[in-house]
A tleap script that builds the chain and sets N, CA, C and O, in Angstrom:
source leaprc.protein.ff14SB
mol = sequence {
  NMET THR GLY LYS PHE THR PRO ALA ASP GLY
  ILE GLN ALA ASP PRO PHE ALA GLN GLU ALA
  ALA ASP LYS VAL ARG GLU VAL ARG ASP ALA
  THR PHE ASP ALA ALA ARG ALA ALA THR LYS
  LYS VAL ASP GLU ALA ARG PRO ALA VAL ALA
  GLU ARG LEU ASP THR ALA ALA SER ILE ILE
  GLU GLU ARG ALA GLU GLY LEU PRO GLY GLN
  LYS VAL LYS GLU PHE ALA GLN ALA ALA ALA
  ASP SER LEU SER GLY THR ALA ASP TYR MET
  ARG SER HIE ASP ALA ARG ARG MET MET ALA
  ASP VAL GLN ILE LEU VAL ARG ASN ASN PRO
  GLY PRO ALA LEU LEU ILE ALA ALA VAL PHE
  GLY PHE MET LEU GLY ARG THR VAL VAL ARG
  CASN
}
set mol.1.N position { 5.605 -50.092 2.258 }
set mol.1.CA position { 5.575 -48.540 1.380 }
set mol.1.C position { 5.118 -47.778 2.701 }
set mol.1.O position { 4.221 -48.292 3.369 }
set mol.2.N position { 5.694 -46.571 3.112 }
set mol.2.CA position { 5.299 -45.997 4.422 }
set mol.2.C position { 4.655 -44.639 3.533 }
set mol.2.O position { 4.919 -44.122 2.447 }
set mol.3.N position { 3.917 -44.445 4.353 }
set mol.3.CA position { 3.358 -42.922 3.949 }
set mol.3.C position { 1.870 -42.908 4.796 }
set mol.3.O position { 1.428 -43.795 5.527 }
set mol.4.N position { 1.278 -41.645 4.456 }
set mol.4.CA position { -0.098 -41.993 4.763 }
set mol.4.C position { -0.944 -42.119 3.740 }
set mol.4.O position { -0.740 -41.602 2.642 }
set mol.5.N position { -2.128 -42.935 4.082 }
set mol.5.CA position { -3.040 -43.234 3.090 }
set mol.5.C position { -4.336 -42.264 3.083 }
set mol.5.O position { -4.966 -41.855 4.057 }
set mol.6.N position { -4.538 -42.030 1.810 }
set mol.6.CA position { -5.594 -40.558 1.720 }
set mol.6.C position { -6.521 -41.539 0.983 }
set mol.6.O position { -6.325 -42.155 -0.065 }
set mol.7.N position { -7.956 -41.516 2.098 }
set mol.7.CA position { -9.269 -42.392 1.276 }
set mol.7.C position { -9.686 -41.626 -0.004 }
set mol.7.O position { -10.106 -42.285 -0.955 }
set mol.8.N position { -9.586 -40.128 -0.099 }
set mol.8.CA position { -9.948 -39.814 -1.540 }
set mol.8.C position { -9.427 -40.201 -2.119 }
set mol.8.O position { -10.133 -40.765 -2.955 }
set mol.9.N position { -8.202 -40.351 -2.352 }
set mol.9.CA position { -7.488 -40.904 -3.737 }
set mol.9.C position { -7.311 -42.431 -3.851 }
set mol.9.O position { -7.207 -43.022 -4.926 }
set mol.10.N position { -7.284 -43.065 -2.521 }
set mol.10.CA position { -6.793 -44.196 -2.126 }
set mol.10.C position { -5.255 -45.027 -2.507 }
set mol.10.O position { -4.872 -46.196 -2.552 }
set mol.11.N position { -4.711 -43.771 -2.722 }
set mol.11.CA position { -3.151 -43.958 -2.242 }
set mol.11.C position { -2.919 -43.445 -1.383 }
set mol.11.O position { -3.651 -42.657 -0.784 }
set mol.12.N position { -1.004 -44.016 -0.903 }
set mol.12.CA position { -0.385 -43.544 0.032 }
set mol.12.C position { 0.009 -42.359 -0.653 }
set mol.12.O position { 0.207 -42.289 -1.866 }
set mol.13.N position { 0.120 -41.379 0.214 }
set mol.13.CA position { 0.911 -40.179 0.037 }
set mol.13.C position { 2.442 -40.036 0.721 }
set mol.13.O position { 2.676 -40.633 1.772 }
set mol.14.N position { 3.256 -39.385 0.206 }
set mol.14.CA position { 4.644 -39.386 0.624 }
set mol.14.C position { 4.720 -38.342 1.662 }
set mol.14.O position { 4.376 -37.170 1.507 }
set mol.15.N position { 5.300 -38.979 2.952 }
set mol.15.CA position { 5.368 -38.033 4.112 }
set mol.15.C position { 5.856 -36.648 3.741 }
set mol.15.O position { 5.206 -35.656 4.069 }
set mol.16.N position { 7.208 -36.548 2.933 }
set mol.16.CA position { 7.622 -35.589 2.828 }
set mol.16.C position { 6.616 -34.490 2.005 }
set mol.16.O position { 6.269 -33.415 2.493 }
set mol.17.N position { 6.243 -34.947 0.740 }
set mol.17.CA position { 4.918 -33.940 0.018 }
set mol.17.C position { 3.704 -33.508 1.103 }
set mol.17.O position { 3.035 -32.477 1.036 }
set mol.18.N position { 3.612 -34.420 1.980 }
set mol.18.CA position { 2.537 -34.224 3.183 }
set mol.18.C position { 2.603 -33.222 3.970 }
set mol.18.O position { 1.708 -32.455 4.321 }
set mol.19.N position { 3.749 -33.250 4.254 }
set mol.19.CA position { 4.463 -32.419 5.538 }
set mol.19.C position { 5.146 -30.949 4.200 }
set mol.19.O position { 5.836 -30.156 4.840 }
set mol.20.N position { 5.104 -30.758 3.473 }
set mol.20.CA position { 5.460 -30.101 2.740 }
set mol.20.C position { 4.279 -28.858 2.551 }
set mol.20.O position { 4.277 -27.664 2.850 }
set mol.21.N position { 3.105 -29.931 1.784 }
set mol.21.CA position { 1.835 -28.993 1.228 }
set mol.21.C position { 1.471 -28.400 2.893 }
set mol.21.O position { 0.969 -27.284 3.025 }
set mol.22.N position { 1.752 -29.184 3.982 }
set mol.22.CA position { 0.579 -28.344 5.248 }
set mol.22.C position { 1.731 -27.125 5.527 }
set mol.22.O position { 1.417 -26.174 6.242 }
set mol.23.N position { 2.701 -27.187 5.092 }
set mol.23.CA position { 3.776 -26.154 5.447 }
set mol.23.C position { 3.164 -24.732 4.317 }
set mol.23.O position { 3.187 -23.536 4.608 }
set mol.24.N position { 2.775 -25.207 3.326 }
set mol.24.CA position { 2.665 -24.294 2.241 }
set mol.24.C position { 1.237 -23.645 2.964 }
set mol.24.O position { 1.107 -22.430 3.111 }
set mol.25.N position { 0.521 -24.321 3.255 }
set mol.25.CA position { -1.146 -24.037 3.621 }
set mol.25.C position { -0.798 -23.428 4.770 }
set mol.25.O position { -1.718 -22.676 5.093 }
set mol.26.N position { 0.251 -23.387 5.682 }
set mol.26.CA position { 0.360 -22.685 7.056 }
set mol.26.C position { 1.065 -21.258 6.550 }
set mol.26.O position { 0.952 -20.224 7.208 }
set mol.27.N position { 1.651 -21.319 5.559 }
set mol.27.CA position { 2.161 -20.141 5.130 }
set mol.27.C position { 1.540 -19.165 4.552 }
set mol.27.O position { 1.696 -17.947 4.649 }
set mol.28.N position { 0.486 -20.087 3.659 }
set mol.28.CA position { -0.743 -19.166 3.051 }
set mol.28.C position { -1.599 -18.348 3.877 }
set mol.28.O position { -1.998 -17.194 3.726 }
set mol.29.N position { -1.804 -19.260 4.843 }
set mol.29.CA position { -3.175 -18.722 6.069 }
set mol.29.C position { -2.346 -17.503 7.008 }
set mol.29.O position { -2.929 -16.526 7.478 }
set mol.30.N position { -0.494 -17.849 7.213 }
set mol.30.CA position { -0.541 -16.506 7.950 }
set mol.30.C position { -0.138 -15.573 6.951 }
set mol.30.O position { 0.039 -14.441 7.401 }
set mol.31.N position { 0.109 -15.743 5.430 }
set mol.31.CA position { -0.119 -14.633 4.599 }
set mol.31.C position { -1.208 -13.581 4.302 }
set mol.31.O position { -1.047 -12.386 4.058 }
set mol.32.N position { -2.453 -14.353 4.384 }
set mol.32.CA position { -3.566 -13.791 4.402 }
set mol.32.C position { -4.402 -13.131 5.611 }
set mol.32.O position { -5.276 -12.270 5.704 }
set mol.33.N position { -3.653 -14.018 6.539 }
set mol.33.CA position { -3.774 -12.685 7.915 }
set mol.33.C position { -3.090 -11.746 7.815 }
set mol.33.O position { -3.644 -10.675 8.059 }
set mol.34.N position { -1.961 -11.719 7.515 }
set mol.34.CA position { -1.176 -10.679 7.513 }
set mol.34.C position { -1.778 -9.433 6.553 }
set mol.34.O position { -2.045 -8.303 6.963 }
set mol.35.N position { -1.901 -9.838 5.414 }
set mol.35.CA position { -2.921 -9.423 4.570 }
set mol.35.C position { -3.898 -8.628 5.159 }
set mol.35.O position { -3.813 -7.403 5.253 }
set mol.36.N position { -4.975 -9.417 5.622 }
set mol.36.CA position { -6.340 -8.964 6.179 }
set mol.36.C position { -5.939 -7.723 7.162 }
set mol.36.O position { -6.429 -6.595 7.116 }
set mol.37.N position { -4.862 -8.226 8.129 }
set mol.37.CA position { -4.267 -7.177 9.399 }
set mol.37.C position { -3.895 -5.648 8.632 }
set mol.37.O position { -4.264 -4.547 9.041 }
set mol.38.N position { -3.185 -5.883 7.592 }
set mol.38.CA position { -2.556 -4.713 7.221 }
set mol.38.C position { -3.849 -3.794 6.796 }
set mol.38.O position { -3.970 -2.633 7.188 }
set mol.39.N position { -4.747 -4.418 5.994 }
set mol.39.CA position { -5.751 -3.866 5.371 }
set mol.39.C position { -6.770 -3.107 6.186 }
set mol.39.O position { -7.308 -2.041 5.885 }
set mol.40.N position { -6.961 -3.911 7.381 }
set mol.40.CA position { -7.853 -3.487 8.500 }
set mol.40.C position { -6.976 -1.866 8.909 }
set mol.40.O position { -7.654 -0.848 8.772 }
set mol.41.N position { -5.896 -1.754 9.264 }
set mol.41.CA position { -5.075 -0.702 9.802 }
set mol.41.C position { -5.110 0.220 8.709 }
set mol.41.O position { -5.452 1.349 9.061 }
set mol.42.N position { -4.845 0.079 7.409 }
set mol.42.CA position { -4.886 1.063 6.523 }
set mol.42.C position { -6.267 1.370 6.594 }
set mol.42.O position { -6.502 2.554 6.837 }
set mol.43.N position { -7.234 0.630 6.449 }
set mol.43.CA position { -8.730 1.648 6.832 }
set mol.43.C position { -8.946 2.419 7.743 }
set mol.43.O position { -9.373 3.572 7.703 }
set mol.44.N position { -8.560 1.597 8.851 }
set mol.44.CA position { -8.542 2.513 10.247 }
set mol.44.C position { -7.501 4.016 10.140 }
set mol.44.O position { -7.600 5.038 10.819 }
set mol.45.N position { -6.791 3.786 9.345 }
set mol.45.CA position { -5.754 5.044 9.620 }
set mol.45.C position { -6.626 6.072 8.157 }
set mol.45.O position { -6.351 7.271 8.122 }
set mol.46.N position { -7.441 5.603 7.257 }
set mol.46.CA position { -7.573 6.644 6.143 }
set mol.46.C position { -7.802 7.667 6.258 }
set mol.46.O position { -7.273 8.578 5.621 }
set mol.47.N position { -9.192 7.853 7.636 }
set mol.47.CA position { -9.830 9.176 7.582 }
set mol.47.C position { -8.458 10.436 8.484 }
set mol.47.O position { -8.355 11.638 8.241 }
set mol.48.N position { -7.803 9.815 9.259 }
set mol.48.CA position { -6.453 10.357 9.982 }
set mol.48.C position { -5.930 11.189 8.925 }
set mol.48.O position { -5.798 12.408 8.821 }
set mol.49.N position { -5.578 9.887 7.915 }
set mol.49.CA position { -4.199 10.668 6.960 }
set mol.49.C position { -4.862 11.731 5.969 }
set mol.49.O position { -4.216 12.682 5.528 }
set mol.50.N position { -6.554 11.437 5.571 }
set mol.50.CA position { -7.076 12.306 4.666 }
set mol.50.C position { -7.001 13.750 5.374 }
set mol.50.O position { -6.967 14.834 4.791 }
set mol.51.N position { -6.984 13.539 6.650 }
set mol.51.CA position { -7.157 15.261 7.286 }
set mol.51.C position { -5.694 15.604 7.213 }
set mol.51.O position { -5.265 16.658 6.743 }
set mol.52.N position { -4.998 14.680 7.689 }
set mol.52.CA position { -3.484 15.201 7.312 }
set mol.52.C position { -2.834 16.066 6.063 }
set mol.52.O position { -2.040 17.006 6.042 }
set mol.53.N position { -3.559 15.291 4.977 }
set mol.53.CA position { -3.473 15.882 3.581 }
set mol.53.C position { -4.131 16.781 3.106 }
set mol.53.O position { -3.686 17.448 2.172 }
set mol.54.N position { -5.661 17.060 3.782 }
set mol.54.CA position { -6.263 18.426 3.807 }
set mol.54.C position { -5.514 19.647 4.444 }
set mol.54.O position { -5.414 20.785 3.988 }
set mol.55.N position { -4.992 19.112 5.654 }
set mol.55.CA position { -4.100 20.174 6.119 }
set mol.55.C position { -3.096 20.594 5.639 }
set mol.55.O position { -2.970 21.818 5.654 }
set mol.56.N position { -2.190 19.912 5.137 }
set mol.56.CA position { -0.898 20.209 4.170 }
set mol.56.C position { -1.350 21.250 3.550 }
set mol.56.O position { -1.014 22.414 3.768 }
set mol.57.N position { -2.464 20.698 2.410 }
set mol.57.CA position { -3.076 21.614 1.123 }
set mol.57.C position { -3.274 23.157 1.524 }
set mol.57.O position { -2.754 24.165 1.046 }
set mol.58.N position { -4.420 22.960 2.811 }
set mol.58.CA position { -4.601 24.160 3.225 }
set mol.58.C position { -3.220 25.192 3.612 }
set mol.58.O position { -3.077 26.410 3.505 }
set mol.59.N position { -2.303 24.107 4.104 }
set mol.59.CA position { -0.907 25.357 4.781 }
set mol.59.C position { -0.194 25.721 3.377 }
set mol.59.O position { 0.154 26.897 3.268 }
set mol.60.N position { -0.016 25.131 2.634 }
set mol.60.CA position { 0.789 25.249 1.281 }
set mol.60.C position { -0.266 26.467 0.441 }
set mol.60.O position { 0.301 27.386 -0.151 }
set mol.61.N position { -1.888 26.389 0.442 }
set mol.61.CA position { -2.526 27.203 0.049 }
set mol.61.C position { -2.259 29.168 0.343 }
set mol.61.O position { -2.211 30.255 -0.234 }
set mol.62.N position { -2.146 28.407 1.844 }
set mol.62.CA position { -2.381 29.952 2.631 }
set mol.62.C position { -0.566 30.698 1.949 }
set mol.62.O position { -0.442 31.799 1.412 }
set mol.63.N position { 0.535 29.726 2.200 }
set mol.63.CA position { 1.686 30.475 2.269 }
set mol.63.C position { 1.927 30.376 0.813 }
set mol.63.O position { 3.154 30.333 0.729 }
set mol.64.N position { 1.468 30.320 -0.296 }
set mol.64.CA position { 1.547 30.351 -1.741 }
set mol.64.C position { 1.308 31.742 -1.907 }
set mol.64.O position { 1.993 32.170 -2.835 }
set mol.65.N position { 0.571 32.657 -1.346 }
set mol.65.CA position { 0.782 33.761 -1.703 }
set mol.65.C position { 1.817 34.898 -1.301 }
set mol.65.O position { 1.812 36.097 -1.579 }
set mol.66.N position { 2.603 34.222 -0.644 }
set mol.66.CA position { 3.767 35.351 -0.035 }
set mol.66.C position { 4.988 34.876 -0.809 }
set mol.66.O position { 6.070 35.462 -0.766 }
set mol.67.N position { 4.740 33.748 -1.540 }
set mol.67.CA position { 5.846 33.269 -2.699 }
set mol.67.C position { 6.051 34.277 -3.323 }
set mol.67.O position { 5.293 35.244 -3.403 }
set mol.68.N position { 7.755 34.058 -4.138 }
set mol.68.CA position { 7.958 35.003 -5.223 }
set mol.68.C position { 7.871 34.392 -6.542 }
set mol.68.O position { 8.242 33.244 -6.785 }
set mol.69.N position { 7.484 35.015 -7.189 }
set mol.69.CA position { 7.050 34.596 -8.936 }
set mol.69.C position { 5.875 33.937 -9.023 }
set mol.69.O position { 5.393 33.210 -8.154 }
set mol.70.N position { 5.410 34.202 -10.096 }
set mol.70.CA position { 3.923 33.646 -10.462 }
set mol.70.C position { 4.204 32.039 -10.838 }
set mol.70.O position { 3.368 31.246 -10.405 }
set mol.71.N position { 5.107 31.607 -11.466 }
set mol.71.CA position { 5.419 29.951 -11.458 }
set mol.71.C position { 5.394 29.359 -10.358 }
set mol.71.O position { 5.019 28.196 -10.207 }
set mol.72.N position { 5.856 30.225 -9.344 }
set mol.72.CA position { 6.180 29.420 -8.312 }
set mol.72.C position { 5.088 29.324 -7.350 }
set mol.72.O position { 5.139 28.433 -6.503 }
set mol.73.N position { 3.954 30.260 -7.385 }
set mol.73.CA position { 2.797 30.344 -6.975 }
set mol.73.C position { 2.068 29.177 -7.710 }
set mol.73.O position { 1.836 28.105 -7.152 }
set mol.74.N position { 1.738 29.446 -8.939 }
set mol.74.CA position { 1.264 28.378 -9.439 }
set mol.74.C position { 1.401 26.530 -9.021 }
set mol.74.O position { 0.514 25.681 -8.929 }
set mol.75.N position { 2.619 26.448 -8.875 }
set mol.75.CA position { 3.462 25.376 -8.870 }
set mol.75.C position { 2.744 24.874 -7.416 }
set mol.75.O position { 2.216 23.772 -7.266 }
set mol.76.N position { 2.860 26.090 -6.223 }
set mol.76.CA position { 2.581 25.684 -5.057 }
set mol.76.C position { 1.121 24.849 -5.032 }
set mol.76.O position { 0.921 23.713 -4.604 }
set mol.77.N position { -0.135 26.091 -5.827 }
set mol.77.CA position { -1.256 26.074 -6.059 }
set mol.77.C position { -1.824 24.383 -6.552 }
set mol.77.O position { -2.862 23.830 -6.190 }
set mol.78.N position { -0.642 23.793 -7.570 }
set mol.78.CA position { -1.037 22.569 -8.362 }
set mol.78.C position { -0.905 21.596 -7.257 }
set mol.78.O position { -1.814 20.786 -7.076 }
set mol.79.N position { 0.481 21.604 -6.258 }
set mol.79.CA position { 0.671 20.737 -5.180 }
set mol.79.C position { -0.256 20.487 -4.252 }
set mol.79.O position { -0.642 19.385 -3.861 }
set mol.80.N position { -0.752 22.030 -3.759 }
set mol.80.CA position { -2.143 21.988 -2.876 }
set mol.80.C position { -3.368 21.087 -3.564 }
set mol.80.O position { -4.084 20.313 -2.929 }
set mol.81.N position { -3.433 21.272 -4.582 }
set mol.81.CA position { -4.754 20.749 -5.258 }
set mol.81.C position { -4.602 19.244 -5.039 }
set mol.81.O position { -5.446 18.555 -4.465 }
set mol.82.N position { -3.266 18.724 -5.629 }
set mol.82.CA position { -3.197 17.221 -5.900 }
set mol.82.C position { -3.081 16.788 -4.194 }
set mol.82.O position { -3.427 15.623 -3.997 }
set mol.83.N position { -2.705 17.452 -3.113 }
set mol.83.CA position { -2.686 16.838 -1.716 }
set mol.83.C position { -4.102 16.985 -1.159 }
set mol.83.O position { -4.421 16.224 -0.246 }
set mol.84.N position { -4.802 17.695 -1.516 }
set mol.84.CA position { -6.544 17.952 -1.160 }
set mol.84.C position { -7.204 16.903 -2.289 }
set mol.84.O position { -8.189 16.315 -1.841 }
set mol.85.N position { -6.872 16.576 -3.585 }
set mol.85.CA position { -7.218 15.382 -4.566 }
set mol.85.C position { -7.069 14.282 -4.025 }
set mol.85.O position { -8.074 13.573 -4.080 }
set mol.86.N position { -5.889 13.702 -3.335 }
set mol.86.CA position { -5.397 12.808 -2.755 }
set mol.86.C position { -6.135 12.210 -1.770 }
set mol.86.O position { -6.564 11.060 -1.860 }
set mol.87.N position { -6.393 13.333 -0.321 }
set mol.87.CA position { -7.235 13.174 0.706 }
set mol.87.C position { -8.458 13.063 0.179 }
set mol.87.O position { -9.062 12.452 1.060 }
set mol.88.N position { -9.285 13.280 -0.777 }
set mol.88.CA position { -10.736 13.160 -1.100 }
set mol.88.C position { -10.572 11.477 -1.811 }
set mol.88.O position { -11.564 10.770 -1.634 }
set mol.89.N position { -9.784 11.049 -2.326 }
set mol.89.CA position { -9.531 9.794 -2.849 }
set mol.89.C position { -9.617 8.463 -1.583 }
set mol.89.O position { -10.291 7.436 -1.510 }
set mol.90.N position { -8.525 9.119 -0.647 }
set mol.90.CA position { -8.245 8.352 0.715 }
set mol.90.C position { -9.886 7.977 1.325 }
set mol.90.O position { -10.318 6.943 1.834 }
set mol.91.N position { -10.473 9.137 1.063 }
set mol.91.CA position { -11.619 9.335 2.219 }
set mol.91.C position { -13.225 8.290 0.994 }
set mol.91.O position { -14.181 7.757 1.558 }
set mol.92.N position { -13.106 8.284 -0.121 }
set mol.92.CA position { -13.777 7.695 -0.667 }
set mol.92.C position { -13.647 6.211 -1.214 }
set mol.92.O position { -14.523 5.597 -1.823 }
set mol.93.N position { -12.056 5.639 -0.793 }
set mol.93.CA position { -11.729 4.162 -1.280 }
set mol.93.C position { -11.085 3.606 -0.461 }
set mol.93.O position { -10.100 4.105 0.084 }
set mol.94.N position { -11.627 2.253 -0.196 }
set mol.94.CA position { -11.089 1.478 0.852 }
set mol.94.C position { -9.736 0.716 0.655 }
set mol.94.O position { -9.446 0.581 -0.533 }
set mol.95.N position { -9.010 0.287 1.378 }
set mol.95.CA position { -7.534 -0.326 1.422 }
set mol.95.C position { -7.703 -1.208 0.172 }
set mol.95.O position { -6.760 -1.124 -0.614 }
set mol.96.N position { -8.604 -1.956 -0.145 }
set mol.96.CA position { -9.027 -2.981 -1.101 }
set mol.96.C position { -8.854 -2.308 -2.648 }
set mol.96.O position { -8.114 -2.760 -3.522 }
set mol.97.N position { -9.641 -1.227 -2.752 }
set mol.97.CA position { -9.801 -0.407 -3.824 }
set mol.97.C position { -8.446 -0.094 -4.155 }
set mol.97.O position { -7.958 -0.791 -5.045 }
set mol.98.N position { -7.730 0.781 -3.654 }
set mol.98.CA position { -6.654 1.576 -3.664 }
set mol.98.C position { -5.585 0.689 -4.251 }
set mol.98.O position { -4.758 1.079 -5.075 }
set mol.99.N position { -5.664 -0.544 -3.760 }
set mol.99.CA position { -4.422 -1.755 -4.013 }
set mol.99.C position { -4.498 -1.871 -5.175 }
set mol.99.O position { -3.520 -1.912 -5.921 }
set mol.100.N position { -6.245 -1.979 -5.698 }
set mol.100.CA position { -6.527 -2.693 -7.151 }
set mol.100.C position { -5.804 -1.489 -7.740 }
set mol.100.O position { -4.852 -1.713 -8.488 }
set mol.101.N position { -6.211 -0.059 -7.443 }
set mol.101.CA position { -5.888 0.904 -8.413 }
set mol.101.C position { -4.134 1.017 -8.502 }
set mol.101.O position { -3.541 1.253 -9.555 }
set mol.102.N position { -3.552 0.827 -7.355 }
set mol.102.CA position { -1.826 1.063 -7.740 }
set mol.102.C position { -1.701 -0.190 -8.737 }
set mol.102.O position { -1.015 0.056 -9.729 }
set mol.103.N position { -2.311 -1.674 -8.652 }
set mol.103.CA position { -1.524 -2.379 -9.539 }
set mol.103.C position { -2.258 -2.122 -10.590 }
set mol.103.O position { -1.696 -2.867 -11.393 }
set mol.104.N position { -3.150 -1.588 -11.216 }
set mol.104.CA position { -3.323 -1.221 -12.694 }
set mol.104.C position { -2.491 -0.107 -13.124 }
set mol.104.O position { -2.205 0.134 -14.296 }
set mol.105.N position { -2.016 0.743 -11.822 }
set mol.105.CA position { -1.106 1.782 -12.130 }
set mol.105.C position { 0.271 1.329 -12.591 }
set mol.105.O position { 0.869 1.803 -13.556 }
set mol.106.N position { 0.703 0.366 -11.800 }
set mol.106.CA position { 2.072 -0.232 -12.077 }
set mol.106.C position { 1.927 -1.262 -12.998 }
set mol.106.O position { 2.881 -2.021 -12.828 }
set mol.107.N position { 1.412 -1.550 -13.636 }
set mol.107.CA position { 1.230 -2.685 -14.545 }
set mol.107.C position { 1.317 -1.712 -15.906 }
set mol.107.O position { 2.010 -2.000 -16.882 }
set mol.108.N position { 0.291 -0.220 -15.772 }
set mol.108.CA position { 0.481 0.535 -16.984 }
set mol.108.C position { 1.635 1.339 -17.313 }
set mol.108.O position { 1.923 1.781 -18.425 }
set mol.109.N position { 2.498 1.535 -15.828 }
set mol.109.CA position { 3.331 2.286 -15.906 }
set mol.109.C position { 4.547 1.507 -15.008 }
set mol.109.O position { 4.532 1.647 -13.785 }
set mol.110.N position { 5.411 0.828 -15.538 }
set mol.110.CA position { 6.684 0.133 -14.620 }
set mol.110.C position { 7.566 0.870 -14.261 }
set mol.110.O position { 8.049 0.761 -13.134 }
set mol.111.N position { 7.934 1.690 -15.042 }
set mol.111.CA position { 9.243 2.539 -15.053 }
set mol.111.C position { 9.213 3.577 -14.073 }
set mol.111.O position { 10.188 3.718 -13.334 }
set mol.112.N position { 7.942 4.526 -13.946 }
set mol.112.CA position { 7.760 5.522 -13.142 }
set mol.112.C position { 7.773 4.683 -12.040 }
set mol.112.O position { 8.619 4.954 -11.188 }
set mol.113.N position { 6.868 3.497 -11.790 }
set mol.113.CA position { 6.106 3.465 -10.783 }
set mol.113.C position { 7.631 2.388 -10.045 }
set mol.113.O position { 7.492 2.653 -8.851 }
set mol.114.N position { 8.360 1.821 -10.091 }
set mol.114.CA position { 9.906 1.223 -9.577 }
set mol.114.C position { 10.379 2.405 -8.860 }
set mol.114.O position { 10.481 2.474 -7.635 }
set mol.115.N position { 10.778 3.708 -10.030 }
set mol.115.CA position { 11.403 5.038 -9.115 }
set mol.115.C position { 10.308 5.449 -7.828 }
set mol.115.O position { 10.674 5.403 -6.654 }
set mol.116.N position { 9.344 5.729 -8.111 }
set mol.116.CA position { 8.517 6.244 -7.106 }
set mol.116.C position { 8.516 4.915 -5.819 }
set mol.116.O position { 8.477 5.260 -4.638 }
set mol.117.N position { 8.549 3.878 -6.078 }
set mol.117.CA position { 8.808 3.090 -4.935 }
set mol.117.C position { 10.513 3.169 -4.048 }
set mol.117.O position { 10.837 3.081 -2.863 }
set mol.118.N position { 11.246 3.366 -5.268 }
set mol.118.CA position { 12.361 3.647 -4.464 }
set mol.118.C position { 12.330 4.834 -3.708 }
set mol.118.O position { 12.502 4.856 -2.489 }
set mol.119.N position { 12.112 5.831 -4.418 }
set mol.119.CA position { 11.978 7.085 -3.586 }
set mol.119.C position { 11.087 7.131 -2.350 }
set mol.119.O position { 11.436 7.842 -1.408 }
set mol.120.N position { 10.048 6.477 -2.295 }
set mol.120.CA position { 9.282 5.938 -1.426 }
set mol.120.C position { 10.061 5.215 -0.163 }
set mol.120.O position { 10.042 5.548 1.022 }
set mol.121.N position { 10.724 4.165 -0.771 }
set mol.121.CA position { 11.639 3.367 0.192 }
set mol.121.C position { 12.601 4.017 0.946 }
set mol.121.O position { 13.029 3.585 2.016 }
set mol.122.N position { 12.943 5.022 0.428 }
set mol.122.CA position { 14.412 5.861 0.890 }
set mol.122.C position { 13.750 6.573 1.755 }
set mol.122.O position { 14.048 6.247 2.904 }
set mol.123.N position { 13.023 7.358 1.696 }
set mol.123.CA position { 12.128 8.416 2.551 }
set mol.123.C position { 11.597 7.795 3.427 }
set mol.123.O position { 11.296 8.536 4.362 }
set mol.124.N position { 11.163 6.121 3.674 }
set mol.124.CA position { 10.721 5.102 4.556 }
set mol.124.C position { 11.821 5.225 5.710 }
set mol.124.O position { 11.786 5.719 6.837 }
set mol.125.N position { 12.724 4.632 5.037 }
set mol.125.CA position { 13.890 4.479 5.717 }
set mol.125.C position { 14.245 5.155 6.355 }
set mol.125.O position { 14.337 4.772 7.521 }
set mol.126.N position { 14.686 6.619 6.026 }
set mol.126.CA position { 15.137 8.073 6.479 }
set mol.126.C position { 14.214 8.020 8.288 }
set mol.126.O position { 14.576 8.211 9.449 }
set mol.127.N position { 13.024 7.682 7.652 }
set mol.127.CA position { 11.854 8.106 8.925 }
set mol.127.C position { 12.183 7.167 9.894 }
set mol.127.O position { 12.638 7.722 10.894 }
set mol.128.N position { 12.119 5.748 9.998 }
set mol.128.CA position { 12.373 5.090 10.653 }
set mol.128.C position { 13.400 4.683 11.317 }
set mol.128.O position { 13.401 3.929 12.290 }
set mol.129.N position { 14.931 5.541 10.415 }
set mol.129.CA position { 16.053 5.723 11.190 }
set mol.129.C position { 16.148 7.079 12.046 }
set mol.129.O position { 17.235 6.915 12.599 }
set mol.130.N position { 15.981 7.503 12.197 }
set mol.130.CA position { 15.232 8.997 13.227 }
set mol.130.C position { 14.566 8.571 13.951 }
set mol.130.O position { 14.915 8.855 15.097 }
set mol.131.N position { 13.659 7.948 13.887 }
set mol.131.CA position { 12.647 7.302 15.161 }
set mol.131.C position { 13.224 6.352 15.894 }
set mol.131.O position { 12.606 5.825 16.819 }
savepdb mol mol.pdb
quit
């Protein structure tokens, strides 16, 4: 019988099974490495993104006063408050915590989460095409 002898279990392992297990480990390790790199990049970008969100909130607040109609002004103020709140959230939560929060949100609201993901993907695609 061909195969690799594994002293731990005292049997010969199928070479195909061993090769498949090795590939699975390689893919798993590569996935973990990519996740670590992405987490690091998100954590590095958080302060700059939070600052940009605060800037956008400030601009909306400044321009809201010149908008016609009370409802429009209230909507603009609510948007500015949401952006500011998001900036505060990004400053106070690391990438792992944000990911955990997103997972909880998606589990509790799968329909809206799917819609948001589709819109975000569309906007991201348009941004990439423009650049």
